[in-house]
Phi, psi and omega in degrees: 000144185278152175203128178288352181289337183303315182298331187254008185303315182300319182294322178299315181294322176298319180293326180284336186297131185291151185295136178276155173300151184305315178299316176294325178293319180298313183297324181293317179299317180298318180293325177295323181255063191297338182283340179151153174222135174277130175249140171224124167252111180283165178214169176307123177082006178220066177273087186276342191307311183293316182298316181295320177301320175293320180296322180291346173270000171297150183302327182285349182236338189296333183293334177292326176052042176275146181288154176244134173240120182250134182234139182266124174254216176079210182290333179237071186286152174276186184286338186271324188300323176295326175298316182292321182296317183288317181299322187249006181055040179271128181282185179298145183120170181274152184215156175219160181197156168245119186241160178269184184297345175257010175084010178278137182287129174267316177210146177214172182195155175240010173249157185305122178288130174251177179300308180300325177291319183287328176293314178300323179294317182291323180289322177300318181285340178068029182286149170239160185277165171294324174307310178296323175298315182288324180294318176302314181301315184288338175294332184265339185226065184299336181259014180280100188290327176295321180290324183287326175297317179293320177301316179301319180299317177297313182298316178293326177296321180290311182303318183298314177300312181292324174296311179300324176292321181291326182260017179303330178268012178303152181293143177260176177306332182288342184260015185294144177297155182295141180098353178268150180267157179299331183280341184296133178296143176287134179297150180283128176275122177271146175291154172290153186308318183290322179294313182299317179296318181292319186276320198246349184304318183294314184294324176295317181300320180291318181294324176302307183301318182295312180291347173279348186256185177279084193273353192303327184293342178248013185301320177299314177302313177298319177297318177299316177301312180299316183301324185265006185264171177256027187302332185293345181270358184253108181301324183290319177294318177301316177298320180294315182298317179295328174300321181269003185307312184295327178296313183295322180291323179296318176298327173294317176301318182294325178224082185299336178255011177283127182287334187291313179293318180297314184299318180288318181298316182301310184288322174297322178299318184294320181293332181268007177095000176105109172267152184294113181283314182303321182298314181297309183303328179290347178252004180258129180258113178294159180294137178310133180098352178300128179283155175306330181289347177253012181224131001296160183301152183304326184297327187260005187295313180305309184294328179293315180297316180299315180296309186294322180298317181298330179263008184051037180273069188293325176302325179292315176295323177299312184298314185290316185283328177294325176296321178292321178293324176299325180289324178297312178307318184276358178076016179268351184239120181299120185276103181287329177079173172076190187297325180301316179291320179300314184290319188276331185236305188290309186304311177302316184290322176297315180302318182295312181302313182295317181295334178274356179085008183265068184294326176302319180289324178298315180299315181298317181297314181302317182292323179293316176301315180296334175285341184257334193248131180262006182293125186290338184273000186299311183292329176290324177293321178293319177302315179294324175295315179294324176295318178298327181276007179062043178232084182296329181299317181286322178303316182288318183291315183282328177298335180273355181287153178248136178289162180312130173079014184233000000 
């Protein structure tokens, strides 16, 4: 049976994992960050965390890309600060340290750490970055795709931090020029050429090397890295992705239901301002026997709806979503329930039906969904959708419905 939950399973498992005790969670973080972790225990009148975070973004420290763990002490301590004081015999007052993956102190101090102090501490400890480790490995194993992807991740993480710092003064929506509407999207602010070269050249070089290879096995990973990145601010990264657009689309055509190529294409498209999805789908042949409820592929479904909604192509949304709903009725589509299914399937279909004037079909769908779904937030979501569509009559009617078992 097909299920959109499979795509989200890692996130669902993380969300369902019970919270660990502070000490166990801290030890796990240390183990994950085996090259080193900066620790700061704050105290009353010594809130060092923000200043240290800013210092670690300095050019002399950002390349290390070591994580920072800040704990609140003083009159209202968090759960971790007493553990750290006991573990390291730290008396009252603020403290900082650089520790290794086993929590052993490499360097520590009790005065406010500045950039020069932190630089000296890193040099004294002899720590090296994950980037340095991976570069050394790749010199001996140049065809190791997983290592190259991991290196790209490290380089992009540093580039993101430097980009965010450089653009911290970017105009906000309150600073829009007169005459622009609140709904108009803010233009992407691009880095200056010298900033782009300094911040992004290494990441662009690695991405270029990866896309020249058989990258499909790490396509999902590359897409995730792009999604969380500030690549849209880098003219050189955007230019590179645009240059490989035809290659990415050919990869999608080779495996229309493969998540790897779609993930990378979708995220690259977003970073490049949006490539035409419908145009691509018109050149993709689904596997013979693919049911209407499986097309477009699940990976591209949200982007398909977004694109069709922008063009007010309500018949297209209705056709695609009704096919999926028919599969739910027939028991061929695993009903995950909850807010995710509302957002991915029911809400777009309801919006399309109302926008096309087929209120009767929308009412029927709503009643069917309420008979299948026990999620308590369903009627409120339907009411809010009707309100957004300027249909107070539907908002009142749908808001009064009760979900199954309630």
